[in-house]
C-alpha positions in Angstrom: 33.8 15.4 -6.0 35.9 18.0 -7.8 34.1 20.3 -10.3 36.8 22.6 -12.1 36.4 25.1 -14.8 38.1 24.3 -18.1 39.0 27.7 -19.5 41.5 28.7 -16.9 45.3 28.5 -17.0 47.1 27.7 -13.7 48.9 25.0 -11.8 47.5 23.5 -8.6 48.3 20.7 -6.2 44.7 19.7 -5.6 45.7 17.5 -2.6 46.2 20.8 -0.5 42.8 21.9 -1.3 41.3 18.6 -0.5 43.1 18.5 2.9 41.6 22.0 3.7 38.2 20.9 2.7 38.4 17.8 4.9 39.9 19.8 7.8 36.9 22.2 7.8 34.3 19.3 7.4 33.0 21.4 4.6 29.9 20.7 2.4 31.5 22.7 -0.2 35.0 24.5 -0.8 35.5 27.2 -3.4 39.1 28.0 -4.7 39.7 31.7 -4.5 42.4 33.9 -5.6 43.3 37.2 -4.1 43.1 40.1 -6.7 43.3 44.0 -6.3 40.0 45.2 -5.1 39.6 47.5 -8.0 39.5 44.5 -10.2 36.8 42.9 -8.1 33.9 44.1 -10.3 35.2 41.9 -13.2 34.7 38.6 -11.0 32.3 36.7 -8.7 33.6 37.9 -5.3 33.6 35.9 -2.2 33.0 37.4 1.3 34.5 35.2 4.1 34.7 35.5 7.9 38.0 35.1 9.9 37.9 31.2 9.5 37.4 31.6 5.7 33.8 30.5 6.0 31.8 32.1 3.2 29.2 34.6 4.4 28.3 35.9 0.8 28.9 35.4 -2.9 28.3 38.4 -5.3 28.6 38.4 -9.0 30.6 41.4 -10.2 29.9 43.7 -7.3 30.4 47.4 -7.7 32.0 47.5 -4.2 33.7 44.2 -3.5 34.3 43.2 0.1 38.0 43.1 1.0 39.5 39.9 2.1 40.7 39.2 5.7 43.9 40.9 6.6 44.4 42.9 3.3 41.9 45.7 2.7 43.5 46.3 -0.7 42.4 42.9 -2.3 39.3 40.9 -2.6 38.7 37.1 -3.1 37.8 36.2 -6.7 36.1 32.8 -7.3 38.2 30.6 -9.6 35.2 28.5 -10.5 36.8 25.4 -8.9 34.6 23.5 -6.4 34.9 20.6 -4.0 31.8 19.1 -2.9 30.9 16.3 -0.6 29.4 13.9 -3.0 26.1 13.5 -1.3 25.7 17.3 -1.0 26.4 17.8 -4.7 23.7 15.3 -5.7 21.2 17.0 -3.4 22.1 20.5 -4.7 21.8 19.5 -8.4 18.5 17.8 -7.7 17.3 20.8 -5.8 18.4 23.4 -8.5 16.9 21.2 -11.4 13.4 21.6 -9.7 13.6 25.4 -9.5 12.1 27.2 -12.5 13.6 30.5 -11.4 17.1 29.2 -11.1 19.9 30.3 -13.5 21.2 26.7 -13.2 24.7 28.1 -12.6 27.3 26.8 -9.8 28.1 30.3 -8.7 24.9 32.2 -9.1 22.5 29.3 -8.1 24.1 26.4 -6.1 26.8 28.3 -4.2 24.8 31.3 -3.3 21.9 29.0 -2.2 24.2 26.9 0.0 25.5 30.0 1.7 22.1 31.5 2.3 20.9 28.2 4.0 23.9 28.4 6.4 25.7 25.2 5.0 29.3 24.8 5.7 30.8 26.5 2.6 34.4 27.7 2.7 37.0 29.4 0.5 40.4 28.0 -0.1 43.2 30.6 -0.8 44.8 29.7 -4.0 47.8 31.8 -3.1 48.8 29.3 -0.4 49.0 26.4 -2.9 52.4 24.9 -3.5 53.5 22.3 -6.0 56.9 20.5 -6.6 59.6 22.6 -8.3 57.5 25.8 -8.1 59.3 29.2 -8.3 58.0 32.0 -6.1 57.2 34.1 -9.0 54.7 31.5 -10.2 52.7 31.7 -6.9 49.1 32.7 -7.7 49.4 32.7 -11.4 45.9 32.2 -12.9 44.5 33.4 -16.1 40.8 33.2 -17.2 40.9 32.7 -21.0 37.3 33.2 -21.6 38.0 36.1 -24.0 40.1 36.5 -27.0 42.3 39.0 -25.2 42.8 36.9 -22.2 43.6 34.0 -24.4 46.1 36.0 -26.4 47.8 37.4 -23.3 48.1 34.0 -21.7 49.6 32.5 -24.9 52.1 35.4 -25.0 53.0 34.8 -21.5 54.4 31.4 -22.6 56.8 33.1 -25.2 58.8 34.9 -22.6 62.4 34.0 -22.1 61.7 32.8 -18.5 57.9 32.5 -18.5 56.1 32.8 -15.0 54.0 29.8 -16.1 56.6 27.4 -17.0 56.0 24.2 -19.2 59.5 23.0 -18.4 59.3 22.0 -14.7 60.1 18.3 -14.7 59.1 17.9 -11.1 55.6 19.0 -12.1 55.0 18.0 -15.8 52.0 19.1 -17.7 50.6 15.9 -19.6 49.6 16.6 -23.2 48.4 14.5 -26.2 51.2 12.7 -28.1 50.1 12.8 -31.8 53.1 10.7 -32.9 54.2 13.4 -35.3 57.8 14.0 -36.5 60.0 16.7 -34.8 59.5 20.4 -36.0 61.7 21.3 -38.9 63.3 24.5 -40.1 64.8 24.7 -43.6 66.4 27.2 -45.9 69.2 29.8 -44.9 69.7 32.2 -47.6 70.2 35.6 -45.7 70.8 37.5 -48.8 67.4 36.5 -50.3 65.9 37.0 -46.8 64.7 33.4 -47.0 65.6 31.8 -43.6 63.6 29.3 -41.7 63.6 30.6 -38.1 61.4 31.0 -35.0 62.5 33.2 -32.1 60.8 33.6 -28.7 58.2 31.1 -29.8 56.7 27.6 -29.1 56.8 25.4 -32.1 55.1 22.0 -31.9 55.7 18.6 -33.4 55.0 18.2 -37.1 55.6 22.0 -38.0 57.6 23.0 -40.8 59.1 26.6 -41.0 60.3 26.7 -44.5 62.1 29.9 -45.2 59.6 32.0 -43.2 60.0 34.0 -39.9 58.1 33.3 -36.8 58.5 35.6 -33.8 56.8 35.6 -30.4 54.2 33.1 -31.5 52.8 29.6 -30.8 52.4 27.0 -33.6 50.2 24.2 -32.9 51.0 20.7 -34.4 51.5 20.3 -38.2 51.7 24.0 -39.2 53.5 24.9 -42.3 55.0 28.3 -42.7 56.3 28.8 -46.2 59.1 31.0 -47.5 59.2 34.7 -46.8 56.0 34.5 -44.7 56.0 36.5 -41.4 54.1 35.4 -38.4 54.3 37.7 -35.3 52.5 37.6 -31.9 50.2 35.0 -33.1 48.6 31.7 -32.1 48.4 29.3 -35.0 46.0 26.3 -34.7 46.7 22.9 -35.7 47.2 22.0 -39.4 47.3 25.6 -40.8 49.0 26.5 -43.9 50.7 30.0 -44.2 51.6 30.7 -47.8 54.6 32.6 -49.2 54.9 36.1 -48.2 51.7 36.1 -46.1 52.0 38.4 -43.1 50.2 37.8 -39.8 50.4 40.1 -36.8 48.4 39.6 -33.4 46.2 36.8 -35.0 44.5 33.8 -33.5 44.1 31.4 -36.3 41.8 28.4 -35.6 42.6 25.0 -36.9 43.0 23.9 -40.4 43.0 27.4 -42.0 44.7 28.1 -45.3 46.4 31.6 -45.8 47.0 32.4 -49.5 50.4 33.6 -50.6 50.7 37.3 -50.0 47.6 37.5 -47.7 47.8 40.0 -44.8 46.0 39.6 -41.5 46.2 42.2 -38.6 47.4 45.2 -40.6 44.0 46.6 -41.9 41.2 46.6 -39.5 38.4 47.5 -41.9 39.6 44.8 -44.4 39.8 42.2 -41.6 36.2 43.0 -40.5 35.0 42.9 -44.0 36.2 39.4 -44.3 34.2 38.3 -41.2 36.9 38.1 -38.7 36.5 39.2 -35.1 38.8 41.8 -33.7 39.2 42.3 -30.0 39.8 45.3 -27.8 43.7 44.8 -28.0 43.4 44.5 -31.7 43.8 40.7 -31.9 42.2 39.3 -34.9 40.4 35.9 -34.8 39.9 33.7 -37.8 37.4 30.8 -37.7 38.3 27.2 -38.1 38.8 26.0 -41.6 38.9 29.6 -43.2 40.5 29.9 -46.5 42.1 33.4 -46.3 42.6 35.1 -49.7 45.2 37.7 -50.6 
């Protein structure tokens, strides 16, 4: 049984992890990624022996144990687990009966299995290959559990040749088809600075860029950017409306928001906070779903 986290960005051929799991006759296999040892305190860190059998699991350790063969790196848990089905059922039942348990896979179940000497192994994600993969993509993994991580992973996609490519036909990423019309770009009046254009951006189906400028941003389906609006380094959710002459910089705009003509987000920290928006350490402004943003 595969139990994988849903807030991570990566590509994996799970068949290789399954083969490793079976070859070790494992009760549990945990996917792990090598990270610089100084970054270890930000992760759940796995300690393994020379056979990659787990001997310890520590959540955010001050002094992370190094991985085999490379003292400069440690093994961070990716939150991806392969269980023998009978073992998973037994462990969940066991954990449910404990009042002192955190009821967490890493802190409770994985740690308990290691302490009881069960066959728990770590799988090195860095060895994973998939068809059409370029070497620069090896080991790409992003945890998008924070605003900054989500924004950075999104900006990765806007690169000219992104490390995490959406265009590998040998390993396509399946997505929902909402049966929307193609994206549309209208108006080309350079003298009036009214030109519908998007550069270094991903623009989804159903979007209309109507005389506005979108740069290094992601537009989800059915977004409408009106004339003279400017959207930069932002992630715009489905169905949002960006009014004329509005300006957005480093904004994560959730679904179905309306930004009034002339409104500005990402330029005045105090004003953004006063409107109830969240601002991350990197200055990314998050606007909740369905918000009507006034000028």
